[in-house]
N, CA, C and O atoms as a printed pandas DataFrame, in Angstrom:
     atom_number atom_name residue_name chain_id  residue_number  x_coord  y_coord  z_coord
0              1         N          MET        A               1  -39.453  203.899   56.195
1              2        CA          MET        A               1  -38.952  203.929   55.601
2              3         C          MET        A               1  -39.512  204.923   53.993
3              4         O          MET        A               1  -40.666  205.340   53.905
4              5         N          ILE        A               2  -38.714  205.097   53.139
5              6        CA          ILE        A               2  -39.706  205.116   51.878
6              7         C          ILE        A               2  -39.610  204.322   51.178
7              8         O          ILE        A               2  -38.570  203.665   51.132
8              9         N          CYS        A               3  -40.579  204.096   50.424
9             10        CA          CYS        A               3  -40.857  202.926   49.281
10            11         C          CYS        A               3  -40.905  201.291   49.885
11            12         O          CYS        A               3  -40.598  200.342   49.163
12            13         N          CYS        A               4  -41.336  201.128   51.313
13            14        CA          CYS        A               4  -41.315  199.873   52.187
14            15         C          CYS        A               4  -42.732  199.549   52.370
15            16         O          CYS        A               4  -42.962  198.452   52.879
16            17         N          PHE        A               5  -43.783  200.334   52.037
17            18        CA          PHE        A               5  -45.261  200.550   52.397
18            19         C          PHE        A               5  -45.981  200.939   51.308
19            20         O          PHE        A               5  -46.275  202.133   51.259
20            21         N          PRO        A               6  -46.459  199.990   50.123
21            22        CA          PRO        A               6  -47.025  200.565   49.129
22            23         C          PRO        A               6  -48.383  200.926   48.933
23            24         O          PRO        A               6  -48.837  201.374   47.880
24            25         N          HIS        A               7  -49.173  200.668   50.234
25            26        CA          HIS        A               7  -50.377  201.296   49.898
26            27         C          HIS        A               7  -50.260  202.591   50.811
27            28         O          HIS        A               7  -51.288  203.267   50.849
28            29         N          ILE        A               8  -49.245  203.021   51.508
29            30        CA          ILE        A               8  -48.852  204.404   51.700
30            31         C          ILE        A               8  -48.433  205.067   50.787
31            32         O          ILE        A               8  -47.415  204.527   50.356
32            33         N          PRO        A               9  -48.782  206.371   50.004
33            34        CA          PRO        A               9  -48.771  207.502   49.436
34            35         C          PRO        A               9  -47.026  207.525   49.993
35            36         O          PRO        A               9  -46.471  207.071   50.993
36            37         N          ILE        A              10  -46.777  207.919   49.374
37            38        CA          ILE        A              10  -44.782  208.111   48.582
38            39         C          ILE        A              10  -44.649  209.774   49.435
39            40         O          ILE        A              10  -43.511  210.090   49.782
40            41         N          SER        A              11  -45.767  210.738   49.730
41            42        CA          SER        A              11  -45.264  211.416   50.209
42            43         C          SER        A              11  -45.652  211.547   52.065
43            44         O          SER        A              11  -45.198  212.312   52.917
44            45         N          GLN        A              12  -46.807  210.290   52.165
45            46        CA          GLN        A              12  -46.454  210.394   53.411
46            47         C          GLN        A              12  -45.535  209.494   54.196
47            48         O          GLN        A              12  -45.479  209.647   55.416
48            49         N          GLN        A              13  -44.666  208.384   53.484
49            50        CA          GLN        A              13  -43.773  208.110   53.756
50            51         C          GLN        A              13  -42.239  208.810   54.187
51            52         O          GLN        A              13  -41.525  208.560   55.158
52            53         N          ALA        A              14  -42.012  209.933   52.887
53            54        CA          ALA        A              14  -41.007  211.010   53.117
54            55         C          ALA        A              14  -40.960  211.805   53.930
55            56         O          ALA        A              14  -39.960  212.328   54.421
56            57         N          THR        A              15  -42.612  212.065   54.271
57            58        CA          THR        A              15  -42.596  212.495   55.505
58            59         C          THR        A              15  -42.205  212.395   56.893
59            60         O          THR        A              15  -41.537  213.130   57.620
60            61         N          GLU        A              16  -43.063  210.789   57.150
61            62        CA          GLU        A              16  -42.515  210.508   58.481
62            63         C          GLU        A              16  -40.764  209.935   58.656
63            64         O          GLU        A              16  -40.231  209.993   59.765
64            65         N          TYR        A              17  -40.140  209.495   57.656
65            66        CA          TYR        A              17  -39.154  209.938   57.272
66            67         C          TYR        A              17  -38.200  210.649   58.086
67            68         O          TYR        A              17  -37.511  210.339   59.059
68            69         N          MET        A              18  -38.379  211.804   57.330
69            70        CA          MET        A              18  -38.135  212.833   58.292
70            71         C          MET        A              18  -38.112  212.941   59.665
71            72         O          MET        A              18  -37.104  213.066   60.361
72            73         N          LEU        A              19  -39.567  212.875   60.128
73            74        CA          LEU        A              19  -39.670  212.878   60.981
74            75         C          LEU        A              19  -38.740  211.984   62.351
75            76         O          LEU        A              19  -38.480  212.115   63.547
76            77         N          TYR        A              20  -38.485  211.002   61.150
77            78        CA          TYR        A              20  -37.719  209.956   62.215
78            79         C          TYR        A              20  -36.237  210.137   62.139
79            80         O          TYR        A              20  -35.464  209.442   62.798
80            81         N          LEU        A              21  -35.771  211.290   61.147
81            82        CA          LEU        A              21  -34.087  211.905   61.030
82            83         C          LEU        A              21  -34.242  212.386   61.943
83            84         O          LEU        A              21  -33.248  212.078   62.601
84            85         N          LYS        A              22  -35.135  213.281   62.801
85            86        CA          LYS        A              22  -34.827  214.570   63.267
86            87         C          LYS        A              22  -35.784  213.785   64.893
87            88         O          LYS        A              22  -36.356  214.430   65.771
88            89         N          ARG        A              23  -35.694  212.828   64.828
89            90        CA          ARG        A              23  -35.602  212.371   66.431
90            91         C          ARG        A              23  -34.791  211.200   67.021
91            92         O          ARG        A              23  -34.716  210.820   68.190
92            93         N          ARG        A              24  -34.301  210.807   66.086
93            94        CA          ARG        A              24  -33.037  209.986   66.203
94            95         C          ARG        A              24  -31.523  210.830   66.458
95            96         O          ARG        A              24  -30.929  211.571   65.674
96            97         N          PRO        A              25  -31.069  210.324   68.174
97            98        CA          PRO        A              25  -30.225  210.973   68.781
98            99         C          PRO        A              25  -28.958  211.415   67.735
99           100         O          PRO        A              25  -28.525  210.463   67.086
100          101         N          ASN        A              26  -28.538  212.257   67.571
101          102        CA          ASN        A              26  -27.778  213.187   67.088
102          103         C          ASN        A              26  -26.168  212.403   67.734
103          104         O          ASN        A              26  -26.100  212.547   68.955
104          105         N          LYS        A              27  -24.961  211.655   67.141
105          106        CA          LYS        A              27  -23.788  211.466   67.895
106          107         C          LYS        A              27  -23.373  212.723   67.908
107          108         O          LYS        A              27  -23.729  213.474   67.000
108          109         N          PRO        A              28  -22.527  213.186   68.964
109          110        CA          PRO        A              28  -21.860  214.001   69.214
110          111         C          PRO        A              28  -20.375  214.037   68.072
111          112         O          PRO        A              28  -19.659  213.156   67.594
112          113         N          MET        A              29  -20.409  215.585   67.975
113          114        CA          MET        A              29  -18.986  215.390   66.427
114          115         C          MET        A              29  -17.705  215.228   67.416
115          116         O          MET        A              29  -16.600  214.779   67.114
116          117         N          GLU        A              30  -18.003  215.556   68.273
117          118        CA          GLU        A              30  -16.281  215.086   69.172
118          119         C          GLU        A              30  -16.129  213.732   69.006
119          120         O          GLU        A              30  -15.009  213.417   68.602
120          121         N          LYS        A              31  -16.754  213.003   69.154
121          122        CA          LYS        A              31  -16.534  211.283   69.197
122          123         C          LYS        A              31  -15.768  211.430   67.932
123          124         O          LYS        A              31  -14.562  211.190   67.884
124          125         N          ASP        A              32  -16.683  211.949   66.582
125          126        CA          ASP        A              32  -16.177  211.600   65.779
126          127         C          ASP        A              32  -14.423  211.962   65.070
127          128         O          ASP        A              32  -13.710  211.396   64.241
128          129         N          ILE        A              33  -14.298  213.090   65.858
129          130        CA          ILE        A              33  -13.198  213.838   66.075
130          131         C          ILE        A              33  -11.748  212.925   65.994
131          132         O          ILE        A              33  -10.759  212.840   65.266
132          133         N          LEU        A              34  -12.302  212.299   67.247
133          134        CA          LEU        A              34  -11.553  212.204   68.178
134          135         C          LEU        A              34  -11.462  210.533   67.554
135          136         O          LEU        A              34  -10.238  210.543   67.421
136          137         N          GLN        A              35  -11.746  209.544   67.222
137          138        CA          GLN        A              35  -12.234  208.574   66.006
138          139         C          GLN        A              35  -11.217  208.621   65.380
139          140         O          GLN        A              35  -10.189  208.033   65.717
140          141         N          TYR        A              36  -11.328  209.247   64.488
141          142        CA          TYR        A              36  -10.129  210.335   63.458
142          143         C          TYR        A              36   -8.857  210.417   63.052
143          144         O          TYR        A              36   -8.127  209.963   62.170
144          145         N          ILE        A              37   -8.805  211.484   64.412
145          146        CA          ILE        A              37   -7.071  212.133   65.020
146          147         C          ILE        A              37   -6.956  209.829   65.372
147          148         O          ILE        A              37   -6.595  209.144   64.415
148          149         N          VAL        A              38   -7.119  209.503   66.004
149          150        CA          VAL        A              38   -6.977  207.920   66.594
150          151         C          VAL        A              38   -6.259  206.998   65.854
151          152         O          VAL        A              38   -5.142  206.483   65.914
152          153         N          GLY        A              39   -7.563  206.923   64.893
153          154        CA          GLY        A              39   -7.711  206.166   63.800
154          155         C          GLY        A              39   -6.220  206.290   62.110
155          156         O          GLY        A              39   -5.804  205.455   61.306
156          157         N          THR        A              40   -5.834  208.293   62.425
157          158        CA          THR        A              40   -4.724  208.052   61.764
158          159         C          THR        A              40   -3.670  208.334   61.882
159          160         O          THR        A              40   -2.904  208.586   60.952
160          161         N          ALA        A              41   -3.296  208.358   63.559
161          162        CA          ALA        A              41   -2.198  208.013   64.313
162          163         C          ALA        A              41   -1.517  206.726   63.816
163          164         O          ALA        A              41   -0.473  206.415   63.243
164          165         N          LEU        A              42   -2.571  206.152   64.294
165          166        CA          LEU        A              42   -2.688  204.677   64.817
166          167         C          LEU        A              42   -2.441  203.594   62.813
167          168         O          LEU        A              42   -2.627  202.379   62.754
168          169         N          THR        A              43   -2.032  204.441   61.539
169          170        CA          THR        A              43   -2.546  204.761   60.361
170          171         C          THR        A              43   -0.977  204.774   60.067
171          172         O          THR        A              43   -0.288  203.831   59.675
172          173         N          ILE        A              44   -0.481  206.442   60.435
173          174        CA          ILE        A              44    1.235  206.875   59.782
174          175         C          ILE        A              44    2.040  206.703   60.884
175          176         O          ILE        A              44    3.044  207.403   61.019
176          177         N          TYR        A              45    1.723  205.832   61.721
177          178        CA          TYR        A              45    2.947  205.211   62.064
178          179         C          TYR        A              45    3.725  203.788   62.022
179          180         O          TYR        A              45    4.824  203.442   62.455
180          181         N          PRO        A              46    2.932  203.265   61.482
181          182        CA          PRO        A              46    2.999  201.836   60.305
182          183         C          PRO        A              46    3.838  202.112   59.467
183          184         O          PRO        A              46    4.976  201.671   59.303
184          185         N          ALA        A              47    2.923  203.300   58.607
185          186        CA          ALA        A              47    3.238  203.613   57.508
186          187         C          ALA        A              47    4.934  204.586   57.243
187          188         O          ALA        A              47    5.787  204.465   56.364
188          189         N          TRP        A              48    4.865  205.327   58.210
189          190        CA          TRP        A              48    5.816  205.766   58.740
190          191         C          TRP        A              48    7.904  204.772   58.638
191          192         O          TRP        A              48    9.014  205.102   58.220
192          193         N          ARG        A              49    7.390  203.761   59.194
193          194        CA          ARG        A              49    7.947  203.137   59.481
194          195         C          ARG        A              49    8.392  202.036   58.077
195          196         O          ARG        A              49    9.542  201.647   57.874
196          197         N          ILE        A              50    7.160  201.670   57.199
197          198        CA          ILE        A              50    7.433  201.043   56.093
198          199         C          ILE        A              50    8.004  202.003   55.035
199          200         O          ILE        A              50    8.563  201.463   54.080
200          201         N          ILE        A              51    7.942  203.507   55.063
201          202        CA          ILE        A              51    8.876  204.103   54.034
202          203         C          ILE        A              51   10.401  204.257   54.792
203          204         O          ILE        A              51   11.574  204.154   54.435
204          205         N          LYS        A              52   10.110  204.380   55.294
205          206        CA          LYS        A              52   11.393  204.433   56.345
206          207         C          LYS        A              52   12.304  202.910   55.629
207          208         O          LYS        A              52   13.350  202.726   55.008
208          209         N          ARG        A              53   11.587  202.369   55.971
209          210        CA          ARG        A              53   12.936  200.620   55.599
210          211         C          ARG        A              53   12.903  200.870   54.052
211          212         O          ARG        A              53   13.927  200.498   53.480
212          213         N          THR        A              54   12.080  201.341   53.379
213          214        CA          THR        A              54   12.638  201.389   51.387
214          215         C          THR        A              54   13.367  202.383   51.262
215          216         O          THR        A              54   13.417  202.895   50.143
216          217         N          GLY        A              55   14.162  202.969   52.366
217          218        CA          GLY        A              55   15.021  204.462   52.295
218          219         C          GLY        A              55   14.455  205.550   51.485
219          220         O          GLY        A              55   15.032  206.307   50.703
220          221         N          LEU        A              56   12.930  205.471   51.896
221          222        CA          LEU        A              56   12.032  206.639   51.104
222          223         C          LEU        A              56   12.581  208.039   52.459
223          224         O          LEU        A              56   13.364  207.801   53.378
224          225         N          ASN        A              57   12.121  208.981   52.285
225          226        CA          ASN        A              57   11.499  210.419   53.328
226          227         C          ASN        A              57   10.426  209.341   53.835
227          228         O          ASN        A              57    9.575  208.699   53.220
228          229         N          PRO        A              58   10.826  209.387   55.336
229          230        CA          PRO        A              58    9.391  208.650   55.626
230          231         C          PRO        A              58    8.164  209.971   56.434
231          232         O          PRO        A              58    7.231  209.781   57.214
232          233         N          ASN        A              59    8.698  211.260   55.824
233          234        CA          ASN        A              59    7.710  211.872   55.768
234          235         C          ASN        A              59    6.570  212.268   55.025
235          236         O          ASN        A              59    5.847  213.239   55.248
236          237         N          TRP        A              60    6.461  211.285   53.968
237          238        CA          TRP        A              60    5.761  211.101   52.796
238          239         C          TRP        A              60    4.389  210.840   53.879
239          240         O          TRP        A              60    3.402  211.575   53.857
240          241         N          ALA        A              61    4.558  209.511   54.930
241          242        CA          ALA        A              61    3.435  209.620   55.485
242          243         C          ALA        A              61    2.348  210.272   56.179
243          244         O          ALA        A              61    1.364  209.825   56.768
244          245         N          VAL        A              62    2.747  211.372   55.975
245          246        CA          VAL        A              62    1.549  212.328   56.239
246          247         C          VAL        A              62    0.523  212.481   55.878
247          248         O          VAL        A              62   -0.455  212.793   56.558
248          249         N          ILE        A              63    0.605  212.169   54.051
249          250        CA          ILE        A              63    0.045  212.449   53.676
250          251         C          ILE        A              63   -1.164  211.651   53.709
251          252         O          ILE        A              63   -2.019  211.893   52.857
252          253         N          LEU        A              64   -1.481  210.233   55.029
253          254        CA          LEU        A              64   -2.154  209.650   55.273
254          255         C          LEU        A              64   -3.541  210.721   55.838
255          256         O          LEU        A              64   -4.694  210.300   55.932
256          257         N          VAL        A              65   -3.188  211.918   56.115
257          258        CA          VAL        A              65   -4.322  212.993   56.834
258          259         C          VAL        A              65   -5.365  212.636   56.025
259          260         O          VAL        A              65   -6.381  212.112   56.483
260          261         N          ILE        A              66   -5.215  212.860   54.920
261          262        CA          ILE        A              66   -6.067  213.057   53.389
262          263         C          ILE        A              66   -7.126  211.529   53.739
263          264         O          ILE        A              66   -6.787  210.397   54.085
264          265         N          PRO        A              67   -7.589  211.732   53.647
265          266        CA          PRO        A              67   -8.714  210.473   54.048
266          267         C          PRO        A              67   -9.043  210.028   52.282
267          268         O          PRO        A              67   -9.109  210.742   51.282
268          269         N          GLY        A              68   -9.192  208.602   52.462
269          270        CA          GLY        A              68   -9.073  208.208   51.116
270          271         C          GLY        A              68   -7.940  208.612   50.430
271          272         O          GLY        A              68   -7.064  207.747   50.428
272          273         N          LEU        A              69   -7.661  209.635   49.848
273          274        CA          LEU        A              69   -6.991  210.002   48.650
274          275         C          LEU        A              69   -5.321  209.690   49.365
275          276         O          LEU        A              69   -4.414  209.833   48.545
276          277         N          GLY        A              70   -5.085  209.471   50.144
277          278        CA          GLY        A              70   -3.851  209.937   51.557
278          279         C          GLY        A              70   -3.140  208.346   50.940
279          280         O          GLY        A              70   -2.150  208.264   50.213
280          281         N          ALA        A              71   -3.838  207.367   51.389
281          282        CA          ALA        A              71   -3.771  205.735   51.275
282          283         C          ALA        A              71   -3.140  205.760   50.098
283          284         O          ALA        A              71   -1.916  205.659   50.015
284          285         N          ILE        A              72   -4.227  205.951   48.690
285          286        CA          ILE        A              72   -3.623  205.500   47.748
286          287         C          ILE        A              72   -2.671  206.191   47.015
287          288         O          ILE        A              72   -2.248  205.716   45.961
288          289         N          ALA        A              73   -2.196  207.494   47.544
289          290        CA          ALA        A              73   -0.807  207.835   46.779
290          291         C          ALA        A              73   -0.504  207.664   47.503
291          292         O          ALA        A              73    0.430  208.459   47.395
292          293         N          ILE        A              74   -0.250  206.939   49.137
293          294        CA          ILE        A              74    1.233  206.238   49.505
294          295         C          ILE        A              74    1.753  204.852   48.395
295          296         O          ILE        A              74    2.790  204.255   48.107
296          297         N          LEU        A              75    0.145  204.830   47.999
297          298        CA          LEU        A              75    0.654  202.723   46.914
298          299         C          LEU        A              75    1.241  203.009   46.219
299          300         O          LEU        A              75    2.035  202.283   45.620
300          301         N          LEU        A              76    0.949  204.920   45.935
301          302        CA          LEU        A              76    1.665  205.036   43.934
302          303         C          LEU        A              76    3.027  205.226   44.658
303          304         O          LEU        A              76    3.932  204.392   44.636
304          305         N          ILE        A              77    3.058  206.183   45.174
305          306        CA          ILE        A              77    4.175  206.210   46.112
306          307         C          ILE        A              77    5.984  204.948   46.019
307          308         O          ILE        A              77    7.036  204.751   45.412
308          309         N          LEU        A              78    5.147  204.521   47.103
309          310        CA          LEU        A              78    5.856  202.866   46.703
310          311         C          LEU        A              78    6.131  202.130   45.731
311          312         O          LEU        A              78    7.209  201.563   45.553
312          313         N          ALA        A              79    4.783  202.069   44.747
313          314        CA          ALA        A              79    4.398  201.104   43.640
314          315         C          ALA        A              79    5.464  201.461   42.581
315          316         O          ALA        A              79    6.084  200.600   41.957
316          317         N          PHE        A              80    5.672  203.075   42.387
317          318        CA          PHE        A              80    6.407  203.524   41.399
318          319         C          PHE        A              80    7.690  204.615   41.623
319          320         O          PHE        A              80    8.267  205.407   40.877
320          321         N          SER        A              81    7.795  204.322   42.716
321          322        CA          SER        A              81    9.142  204.983   42.956
322          323         C          SER        A              81   10.383  204.335   42.678
323          324         O          SER        A              81   10.730  203.311   42.091
324          325         N          ASP        A              82   10.753  204.958   43.088
325          326        CA          ASP        A              82   13.194  203.654   42.758
326          327         C          ASP        A              82   12.627  203.734   43.937
327          328         O          ASP        A              82   11.789  204.605   44.171
328          329         N          TRP        A              83   13.078  202.670   45.008
329          330        CA          TRP        A              83   13.608  202.327   46.308
330          331         C          TRP        A              83   14.984  203.097   46.959
331          332         O          TRP        A              83   15.362  202.169   47.673
332          333         N          PRO        A              84   15.531  203.692   47.084
333          334        CA          PRO        A              84   17.220  204.290   47.401
334          335         C          PRO        A              84   17.677  203.223   47.881
335          336         O          PRO        A              84   18.759  202.908   47.385
336          337         N          LEU        A              85   17.192  202.374   48.835
337          338        CA          LEU        A              85   17.734  201.040   49.299
338          339         C          LEU        A              85   18.082  200.162   48.188
339          340         O          LEU        A              85   19.262  199.867   47.999
340          341         N          ASN        A              86   17.179  199.735   47.463
341          342        CA          ASN        A              86   17.391  198.925   46.344
342          343         C          ASN        A              86   18.610  199.498   45.571
343          344         O          ASN        A              86   19.574  198.736   45.499
344          345         N          GLN        A              87   18.741  200.845   44.919
345          346        CA          GLN        A              87   19.512  201.213   44.616
346          347         C          GLN        A              87   21.451  201.506   45.247
347          348         O          GLN        A              87   22.398  201.974   44.614
348          349         N          LYS        A              88   21.387  200.987   46.700
349          350        CA          LYS        A              88   22.360  200.461   47.066
350          351         C          LYS        A              88   22.816  199.482   47.350
351          352         O          LYS        A              88   23.971  199.306   47.738
352          353         N          ARG        A              89   21.816  198.528   47.172
353          354        CA          ARG        A              89   22.198  197.079   46.839
354          355         C          ARG        A              89   22.584  196.570   45.620
355          356         O          ARG        A              89   23.036  195.464   45.323
356          357         N          GLY        A              90   22.302  197.684   44.867
357          358        CA          GLY        A              90   21.830  196.903   43.326
358          359         C          GLY        A              90   20.901  196.167   43.145
359          360         O          GLY        A              90   21.068  194.950   43.057
360          361         N          LEU        A              91   20.033  196.589   43.075
361          362        CA          LEU        A              91   18.758  195.616   42.330
362          363         C          LEU        A              91   18.110  196.474   41.468
363          364         O          LEU        A              91   17.159  196.073   40.796
């Protein structure tokens, strides 16, 4: 690794690190895509149910497909919107 061995020049450490990156086994892309699909599906279903119980349109849960920003958007929608269910109850 780079900067771990002070007696070896930086250029040689960088070269060895690049060789290490080439030798390591590549993770198949299909596995990453499958993990993303399963993880997203396991996240969308509970969000769908939560949003439906608030009285909002449950289609908002589809925003979770966007990695990272989708979860923030859902939290902002739930935090700052007027829930129709509360309006019906007079809260």
